[in-house]
C-alpha positions as CSV (number, residue, x, y, z in Angstrom):
1,X,107.3,66.0,104.1
2,X,106.7,64.6,100.7
3,X,102.7,65.3,100.7
4,X,103.9,69.1,101.4
5,X,105.6,69.3,98.7
6,X,103.1,67.7,96.3
7,X,100.5,70.9,97.5
8,X,102.7,72.5,95.3
9,X,102.3,70.6,92.4
10,X,99.5,69.8,90.2
11,X,99.6,66.6,90.6
12,X,95.8,66.3,92.8
13,X,95.0,62.5,92.2
14,X,98.7,61.7,93.7
15,X,98.4,64.2,96.4
16,X,94.7,62.8,97.0
17,X,96.0,59.4,97.3
18,X,99.4,60.1,99.8
19,X,96.3,61.7,101.8
20,X,94.5,58.4,102.1
21,X,97.5,55.8,102.6
22,X,98.6,58.8,105.3
23,X,95.7,59.1,107.5
24,X,95.0,54.6,106.9
25,X,98.7,54.2,108.3
26,X,97.9,56.5,111.3
27,X,94.8,54.6,111.6
28,X,96.5,51.3,111.5
29,X,99.3,52.2,113.8
30,X,97.1,53.0,116.7
31,X,98.2,56.5,116.7
32,X,96.3,58.1,119.5
33,X,93.8,61.1,118.7
34,X,95.9,63.6,119.9
35,X,99.0,62.5,117.5
36,X,96.8,62.3,114.7
37,X,95.2,65.8,115.4
38,X,98.7,67.6,116.0
39,X,99.7,65.9,112.1
40,X,96.2,67.0,111.1
41,X,96.6,70.6,112.2
42,X,100.0,70.6,110.5
43,X,98.1,69.6,107.0
44,X,96.0,72.3,107.6
45,X,98.0,75.1,108.4
46,X,100.1,74.5,105.3
47,X,97.6,74.2,103.3
48,X,96.2,78.0,104.0
49,X,99.3,79.1,104.1
50,X,99.7,78.0,100.6
51,X,96.8,80.5,99.4
52,X,97.2,84.4,100.0
53,X,94.3,85.2,102.4
54,X,94.5,88.3,101.9
55,X,93.0,88.1,98.3
56,X,90.1,86.1,99.4
57,X,86.4,86.7,100.7
58,X,85.8,87.1,104.0
59,X,83.3,84.8,103.4
60,X,85.9,82.2,102.3
61,X,88.0,83.4,105.6
62,X,84.8,82.3,107.7
63,X,85.0,78.8,106.4
64,X,88.5,78.2,106.8
65,X,88.4,79.4,110.4
66,X,84.9,76.8,110.6
67,X,87.4,74.3,109.9
68,X,90.0,74.6,111.8
69,X,86.8,74.6,114.3
70,X,85.9,71.4,112.9
71,X,89.2,70.0,113.2
72,X,89.7,70.7,117.2
73,X,86.5,68.5,117.1
74,X,87.1,65.8,115.3
75,X,86.1,62.2,117.1
76,X,88.2,59.8,115.3
77,X,91.0,59.9,112.1
78,X,88.6,59.2,109.8
79,X,86.9,62.1,110.5
80,X,90.1,64.1,110.9
81,X,91.0,62.4,107.2
82,X,87.6,63.3,105.8
83,X,88.0,67.1,106.6
84,X,91.8,67.3,105.4
85,X,90.8,65.8,102.1
86,X,87.9,68.5,101.9
87,X,90.3,71.4,103.0
88,X,93.1,70.2,100.2
89,X,89.9,70.5,97.7
90,X,88.7,74.1,98.7
91,X,92.4,75.0,99.1
92,X,92.9,73.9,95.4
93,X,89.7,75.6,94.3
94,X,90.4,79.0,96.2
95,X,94.0,79.1,94.5
96,X,92.0,78.3,91.0
97,X,89.9,81.6,91.9
98,X,86.8,78.7,90.9
99,X,86.3,77.4,94.9
100,X,82.4,79.2,94.9
101,X,81.2,77.6,91.9
102,X,82.8,74.0,92.6
103,X,81.6,74.0,96.2
104,X,77.7,74.9,94.7
105,X,78.2,72.2,92.4
106,X,79.0,69.7,95.6
107,X,75.9,70.8,97.2
108,X,74.0,70.1,94.2
109,X,75.5,66.8,93.9
110,X,75.1,66.3,97.1
111,X,71.1,67.0,97.3
112,X,70.8,64.6,93.8
113,X,71.9,61.7,95.9
114,X,70.2,62.5,99.0
115,X,66.8,64.1,98.2
116,X,65.0,60.8,99.4
117,X,66.9,61.6,102.8
118,X,66.4,63.8,105.6
119,X,68.4,66.3,104.2
120,X,69.0,70.0,105.3
121,X,71.4,73.0,104.9
122,X,72.8,72.0,108.7
123,X,73.4,68.6,107.2
124,X,75.2,69.5,103.5
125,X,77.3,72.0,105.6
126,X,78.0,69.3,107.9
127,X,78.8,67.0,105.3
128,X,81.0,69.3,103.2
129,X,82.7,70.9,106.2
130,X,81.2,74.6,105.5
131,X,79.7,77.0,107.6
132,X,76.1,77.1,107.3
133,X,75.4,80.5,107.2
134,X,78.4,81.4,104.9
135,X,77.2,78.1,102.6
136,X,73.8,80.0,102.6
137,X,74.4,83.0,101.7
138,X,77.1,82.0,98.7
139,X,74.5,79.7,97.4
140,X,71.9,82.4,97.0
141,X,74.7,84.4,95.7
142,X,75.8,82.3,93.1
143,X,72.0,80.7,91.9
144,X,69.7,83.6,92.9
145,X,68.1,80.4,94.4
146,X,67.6,80.0,98.6
147,X,69.1,76.6,99.0
148,X,65.7,75.1,100.9
149,X,63.9,76.2,97.5
150,X,65.8,74.4,95.7
151,X,65.7,71.2,97.6
152,X,61.8,71.5,97.9
153,X,61.4,72.1,93.9
154,X,64.2,69.4,93.0
155,X,62.0,66.9,95.2
156,X,59.1,67.8,93.5
157,X,60.6,67.5,89.9
158,X,61.4,64.0,91.1
159,X,58.0,63.1,92.2
160,X,56.9,64.1,88.6
161,X,58.6,61.6,87.2
162,X,57.7,59.2,89.5
163,X,54.5,60.3,88.8
164,X,54.5,60.1,85.3
165,X,56.3,56.9,85.0
166,X,55.1,54.5,87.9
167,X,51.8,53.3,89.4
168,X,53.5,54.2,92.8
169,X,50.9,55.7,95.4
170,X,50.8,59.3,95.9
171,X,51.6,58.6,99.8
172,X,54.8,56.2,98.6
173,X,56.0,58.9,96.0
174,X,55.9,61.5,99.0
175,X,58.2,59.2,101.2
176,X,60.6,58.4,98.1
177,X,61.3,61.8,97.6
178,X,62.3,62.6,101.5
179,X,58.9,64.1,102.1
180,X,57.0,62.0,104.6
181,X,54.0,63.7,105.5
182,X,51.8,63.1,102.1
183,X,49.6,66.3,103.3
184,X,52.8,68.5,103.3
185,X,53.8,67.0,100.3
186,X,50.3,67.6,98.2
187,X,50.8,71.0,99.8
188,X,54.4,71.6,98.7
189,X,53.5,70.5,95.0
190,X,50.4,72.5,94.6
191,X,52.6,75.6,95.8
192,X,55.3,75.0,93.3
193,X,53.3,73.8,90.4
194,X,49.9,74.8,90.2
195,X,48.5,71.3,90.3
196,X,47.4,68.5,92.6
197,X,49.9,65.3,92.3
198,X,47.2,63.8,90.6
199,X,46.8,65.6,88.4
200,X,50.0,64.3,86.2
201,X,48.5,60.4,86.5
């Protein structure tokens, strides 16, 4: 019950550490998934009860319900641990009324790290354990910008940096920013900058 008591305190780092330790023990003791899932559901329920659901948005409730579904679909203890950590972070943010902005910041951080990969609304939502339709609406609401458009603009900005600072071929730059088709890259580049990539050379 120690971990449940810590959720009521401000000892955030200690709580996160205990969550890691708890799930590592479950994994090392070869606890079966049914038992691990039951324990995770107990933690999940406590986290939700800790927050007054009546005072949060309909979209946030949708996100919570999505987390519950993902808990039941988790394939291993590592997935359970990652989800419980996310639920804890979300619960903390909801309690401090900063959830929406915190989530948008996490999305932007994810894009900054993974823009060179094949990322999308779906992959970001899955990584952050958030319902994709909820994330799309929230991102547009907070930033006044479509998430897919932001990803594209971020990639184009990175491409401009590479065009100005390297001698990489344009098709290599396209691949470096996560766009495998060089022709499509040039079309996007022209759409967002009104210039051809070669104009920045």
